[in-house]
C-alpha positions in Angstrom: -110.4 46.6 6.5 -108.2 44.8 3.9 -104.5 44.4 4.9 -102.1 46.9 3.1 -100.4 45.4 0.1 -96.8 44.6 0.7 -94.4 47.0 -1.1 -92.5 45.1 -3.7 -88.9 45.8 -4.7 -88.6 46.7 -8.2 -85.0 45.5 -8.5 -82.4 43.4 -6.6 -80.6 45.2 -3.9 -78.4 42.9 -1.7 -75.8 44.7 0.1 -73.0 43.4 2.4 -73.6 44.1 6.0 -72.0 47.0 7.8 -69.7 44.7 9.7 -68.4 43.0 6.5 -67.8 46.5 4.9 -65.9 47.6 7.9 -63.7 44.5 8.1 -60.3 45.5 6.8 -56.9 43.7 7.1 -54.0 46.1 6.8 -51.5 43.4 5.9 -53.6 41.7 3.2 -54.6 45.1 1.8 -51.0 46.4 1.6 -49.4 43.1 0.4 -52.1 42.4 -2.1 -51.7 45.9 -3.5 -47.8 45.5 -3.9 -46.1 44.7 -7.2 -44.2 41.6 -6.3 -42.4 40.2 -9.3 -39.3 38.3 -8.1 -36.2 38.1 -10.1 -36.4 35.0 -12.2 -32.8 34.1 -11.8 -33.1 33.8 -8.0 -35.3 31.6 -5.9 -37.7 33.5 -3.8 -36.9 33.7 0.0 -40.1 34.9 2.0 -39.1 36.4 5.4 -42.7 37.7 5.7 -44.9 35.0 6.9 -45.3 34.4 10.6 -46.1 30.7 10.3 -43.3 28.5 11.7 -44.5 25.5 9.6 -43.7 27.1 6.2 -40.2 25.6 5.7 -40.8 22.2 7.5 -37.6 22.7 9.4 -39.2 22.8 13.0 -40.9 19.6 13.4 -43.3 18.8 16.4 -42.7 15.7 18.4 -44.5 12.7 17.1 -45.9 12.2 20.6 -48.1 15.4 20.0 -49.5 13.8 16.7 -50.1 10.4 18.4 -52.2 12.1 21.2 -54.6 13.4 18.5 -54.7 10.3 16.6 -55.7 8.4 19.7 -58.6 10.7 20.4 -59.8 10.2 16.8 -59.6 6.4 17.3 -61.5 6.5 20.5 -64.5 7.8 18.8 -65.5 9.6 22.0 -65.0 13.1 20.7 -66.9 13.4 17.4 -69.9 15.2 18.8 -70.4 18.7 20.0 -68.5 20.0 22.8 -69.4 22.6 25.3 -69.1 26.1 23.9 -66.5 27.2 26.4 -64.7 23.8 26.1 -64.3 20.6 27.9 -63.9 21.1 31.7 -60.8 18.8 31.9 -59.2 20.5 28.9 -59.9 24.0 30.6 -58.5 22.8 33.8 -55.3 21.6 32.0 -54.9 25.2 30.6 -55.6 26.6 34.1 -52.8 24.5 35.6 -50.5 25.3 32.8 -51.0 29.1 33.2 -51.0 29.2 37.1 -47.9 30.5 38.8 -46.6 30.9 42.4 -48.5 34.1 42.7 -51.8 33.1 41.1 -53.8 29.8 40.7 -56.5 29.4 38.0 -59.2 26.8 37.7 -61.2 25.7 34.9 -64.0 28.3 35.6 -61.2 31.0 34.7 -60.6 29.5 31.2 -62.4 29.7 27.9 -61.2 27.7 24.9 -61.3 29.2 21.5 -60.6 28.5 17.8 -57.1 30.0 17.9 -55.8 33.1 19.6 -57.4 35.5 17.1 -60.8 34.1 18.3 -59.7 34.8 21.8 -58.9 38.4 21.0 -62.1 38.8 19.0 -64.2 37.5 22.0 -62.3 39.8 24.4 -62.6 42.9 22.3 -66.3 42.2 21.7 -67.1 41.6 25.5 -65.3 44.7 26.7 -66.1 47.4 24.1 -69.3 48.9 22.4 -69.6 50.7 19.2 -68.2 54.2 19.5 -65.9 53.4 22.3 -62.2 52.8 21.7 -59.5 50.5 22.6 -55.7 51.4 22.9 -53.3 49.2 20.7 -49.5 49.4 20.4 -47.8 51.0 17.5 -46.1 49.0 16.0 -48.6 46.3 16.8 -50.3 43.2 15.2 -52.8 44.4 12.5 -55.7 42.1 13.6 -56.5 44.4 16.7 -57.6 47.1 14.5 -59.3 44.6 12.0 -61.4 43.1 14.8 -62.3 46.3 16.5 -63.1 48.5 13.6 -65.4 45.8 12.0 -67.7 46.3 15.0 -67.5 50.1 14.9 -65.1 50.3 17.9 -62.3 52.9 17.3 -58.7 52.2 17.7 -56.1 54.7 19.3 -52.5 54.1 19.4 -49.8 54.3 22.1 -46.2 54.2 21.0 -43.5 51.6 21.5 -39.9 52.9 21.6 -37.3 51.2 19.3 -34.4 52.9 21.2 -35.6 51.1 24.3 -36.1 47.6 22.7 -39.7 48.5 22.1 -40.8 49.3 25.5 -44.2 51.1 25.9 -43.9 54.8 26.0 -46.1 55.1 29.2 -46.6 58.9 28.5 -48.0 58.0 25.2 -50.2 55.3 26.7 -51.5 57.6 29.3 -52.2 60.6 26.9 -54.3 58.2 24.6 -56.6 57.2 27.4 -60.0 59.1 27.4 -63.6 58.7 28.8 -64.6 56.4 25.9 -61.6 54.0 26.3 -62.9 50.6 27.1 -59.6 48.6 27.3 -55.9 48.5 26.5 -54.2 45.7 24.5 -50.7 44.7 25.6 -48.7 42.3 23.5 -45.8 40.6 25.4 -43.7 39.0 23.9 -44.3 41.2 20.8 -45.3 40.6 17.1 -44.0 42.4 15.2 -41.2 43.7 17.5 -39.7 40.6 19.3 -39.6 42.5 22.6 -39.9 41.0 26.1 -41.0 43.4 28.9 -39.2 43.3 32.2 -41.1 42.8 35.4 -40.6 46.5 36.4 -42.0 47.6 33.1 -45.0 45.4 33.3 -45.7 46.8 36.7 -45.5 50.4 35.2 -48.1 49.4 32.7 -50.4 47.8 35.4 -49.9 50.9 37.5 -51.3 53.1 34.7 -54.2 50.8 34.0 -55.0 50.7 37.8 -55.1 54.5 38.1 -57.5 54.8 35.1 -59.4 51.8 36.1 -58.8 50.0 32.7 -59.2 46.4 32.0 -56.3 44.8 29.9 -56.4 42.4 27.1 -53.0 40.6 27.2 -51.8 39.0 24.0 -49.5 36.3 25.3 -49.5 33.9 22.4 -45.6 34.0 22.5 -45.6 33.3 26.2 -42.4 31.7 27.3 -40.8 32.2 23.9 -37.9 34.4 25.2 -34.2 34.5 24.4 -31.3 34.2 26.8 -31.0 36.8 29.4 -34.7 37.6 29.4 -37.7 36.2 31.4 -41.4 36.0 30.7 -44.0 37.2 33.1 -47.6 37.0 32.6 -49.6 40.0 33.5 -52.0 37.9 35.5 -49.2 36.9 37.6 -48.2 40.5 38.6 -51.5 42.3 39.0 -53.2 43.0 42.4 -56.3 44.7 41.1 -56.3 45.3 37.3 -58.7 42.8 35.6 -57.0 41.0 32.7 -58.2 38.8 29.9 -55.1 36.9 28.7 -55.1 35.2 25.3 -52.8 32.5 24.3 -52.9 29.1 22.6 -50.8 26.3 21.1 -50.0 28.1 17.8 -46.5 29.5 18.4 -44.8 27.7 21.3 -46.1 24.4 20.0 -45.7 25.1 16.4 -49.3 24.0 15.3 -51.0 27.2 14.0 -53.3 25.0 11.9 -54.7 23.1 14.9 -56.7 26.4 15.9 -56.3 25.9 19.6 -56.5 29.1 21.7 -57.8 30.2 25.1 -58.7 33.2 27.3 -57.6 33.0 31.0 -59.5 35.5 33.2 -57.7 37.1 36.0 -60.2 39.0 38.4 -59.0 39.3 41.8 -61.6 41.8 43.0 -64.6 40.2 41.1 -65.4 43.2 38.9 -65.8 41.1 35.7 -68.8 39.0 36.7 -70.8 40.3 33.9 -67.9 40.0 31.5 -67.6 36.2 32.4 -71.3 35.7 31.5 -70.8 37.9 28.4 -67.9 35.6 27.3 -70.0 32.6 27.7 -72.8 34.1 25.6 -70.5 35.1 22.9 -68.9 31.5 22.6 -72.4 30.1 22.0 -72.3 31.8 18.6 -69.6 29.6 17.2 -69.2 26.8 19.6 -65.4 26.9 20.0 -62.5 24.8 18.6 -62.4 21.2 17.4 -63.2 18.7 19.9 -60.3 16.5 18.9 -57.6 19.0 19.7 -59.5 20.1 23.0 -59.5 16.6 24.2 -55.8 16.3 23.5 -54.9 19.4 25.5 -54.3 17.7 29.0 -51.7 15.4 27.4 -50.1 18.0 25.1 -49.8 20.5 28.0 -48.5 18.1 30.6 -46.4 15.8 28.5 -44.7 17.7 25.7 -40.9 17.2 26.4 -39.0 20.4 27.6 -36.2 19.5 25.1 -38.7 20.4 22.3 -39.0 23.9 23.6 -35.5 24.2 24.3 -34.5 23.1 20.9 -37.0 25.3 19.2 -36.0 28.3 21.2 -32.3 27.7 20.5 -32.7 27.4 16.8 -34.8 30.7 16.5 -32.4 32.6 18.9 -29.4 31.4 16.8 -31.1 32.7 13.7 -31.8 36.0 15.5 -28.2 36.5 16.5 -27.0 35.7 13.0 -29.5 38.1 11.4 -28.7 40.7 13.7 -25.0 40.4 13.2 -25.2 40.4 9.2 -27.9 43.1 8.9 -26.0 45.4 11.4 -23.2 45.5 8.7 -25.5 46.5 5.8 -25.4 50.2 5.1 -28.8 51.9 5.5 -30.4 49.3 7.7 -30.9 49.5 11.6 -32.0 46.2 13.2 -33.4 46.3 16.6 -32.2 43.2 18.4 -35.2 40.9 19.4 -35.5 39.5 22.9 -38.0 36.7 22.1 -41.0 35.7 19.7 -40.1 35.0 16.1 -39.5 38.4 14.6 -37.0 41.3 14.1 -37.9 44.9 13.1 -35.4 46.6 10.9 -35.4 50.2 10.3 -34.5 51.8 7.0 -32.6 55.1 6.6 -34.9 55.9 3.8 -33.2 59.3 3.1 -30.2 57.4 2.1 -31.8 55.4 -0.7 -32.5 57.9 -3.7 -35.5 56.9 -5.7 -36.9 54.8 -2.9 -40.0 56.6 -1.2 -40.9 54.4 1.8 -40.7 50.9 3.2 -43.4 49.5 0.7 -41.4 50.9 -2.2 -38.1 49.3 -0.6 -39.7 45.9 -0.2 -41.1 45.8 -3.8 -37.7 46.8 -5.2 -35.9 44.2 -3.0 -38.3 41.4 -4.4 -37.8 42.6 -7.9 -34.1 42.6 -7.8 -33.1 40.0 -5.1 -36.2 37.9 -4.7 -36.3 38.6 -1.0 -39.7 39.4 0.5 -39.9 41.1 3.9 -43.1 42.6 5.3 -43.2 46.5 5.2 -43.9 47.9 8.7 -46.6 50.1 7.2 -48.7 47.0 7.9 -48.1 47.7 11.6 -48.7 51.5 11.4 -45.0 52.1 11.6 -43.4 53.1 8.2 -39.8 53.0 7.2 -39.2 49.8 8.9 -39.8 46.1 7.8 -40.3 42.8 9.8 -38.4 39.5 9.1 -39.3 36.2 10.6 -36.6 34.2 12.4 -37.9 30.6 11.8 -36.4 30.1 8.3 -33.7 27.5 7.6 -30.3 28.7 8.6 -28.8 28.5 5.1 -31.6 30.9 3.9 -30.6 33.3 6.5 -27.2 33.8 5.1 -28.5 34.0 1.4 -31.2 36.5 2.3 -28.7 38.7 4.2 -26.1 38.6 1.3 -28.9 39.6 -1.1 -30.1 42.5 1.2 -26.5 43.6 1.4 -26.1 43.6 -2.4 -29.4 45.5 -2.7 -28.4 48.1 -0.3 -24.9 48.5 -1.7 -26.5 49.2 -5.1 -29.0 51.8 -3.8 -27.3 53.4 -0.7 -26.0 56.9 -1.1 -22.7 57.2 0.6 -21.6 60.6 1.9 -17.9 61.6 1.7 -16.8 65.1 2.9 -20.4 66.3 2.6 -20.8 65.1 -1.0 -22.4 62.0 -2.4 
């Protein structure tokens, strides 16, 4: 019997994959669709980008640069590295992350290309298509992007601005169902700048424990907290909840372009044996971060002077206090004072601005008239707020606030004796 003839296509049909079609970044989609035409008479001030290197006002110590240069010149790290990272580098992260209540070793650490890759691996290893993960609202948009690209649904739990963006525990609990695979906790928070207390974190852990839910803990802003607040990692507080903690050099060390992140596994009851193996398998798809920065980790984590962190944090906290003071005096705006990270969320009394329909419209008009660009909180599933970054030069803080004040004075509807 002759083999059947192959069916030949009559025309080209080369579609994108389902994963590619499902990949959607809300920030890029919203911002790219905005009409951003600055006032040509005023220099643009962008308060929207969460990159601490943009304005070149927060330099890193030369010693950090020298460490990487030495690794290059040694010619020992030009080849492939283990997919989960060099053992010495993983041990350095383990020691950096360990606390009095929990000690990690290299086997608990996986190195990744930035914190976003760490989050991607954690979501991928814990959830299947058709399941859901719980994410904060407002919350960093990449959680939704990474999950939905794989057919994993996103459900939201609410944060409360009147309580410095604490988790609404009732909202969290009500979002859990039989298809929930994990909950994401972001502390300190982007976009909110919140820092959770120890007691609040214990309430979150209690909820996860009762529902037997693992936690993905986004801790990229670890230790980046302002006066009067204290950072606690979830891994240092849990007694039974398995946790995948994601962090890296990006924010605290001010080197987002170095793409150095990690996952730290907290599993006190050994319930994530399969997950550990799964993470190793997933790292073999892309082989992790650059070998040069990996090899530099032991020195970077152990030898970066504390004065660098203190100076950076003091600079950002001073900006936060100045922003809060100036914006609090602007009619129609309600800043929520941050406790850490690099951001502040500001509410808009949108009903007091005739002709402005929402936060996107507000920010478009602010750019057009005053050349100040803030990120509309629609990007974080939280309309009628906007987010500003706190890492800009101090002189631009005052100018930006003056312009926001002028804009609001021009558009704000004042009520006097019940009349406008």
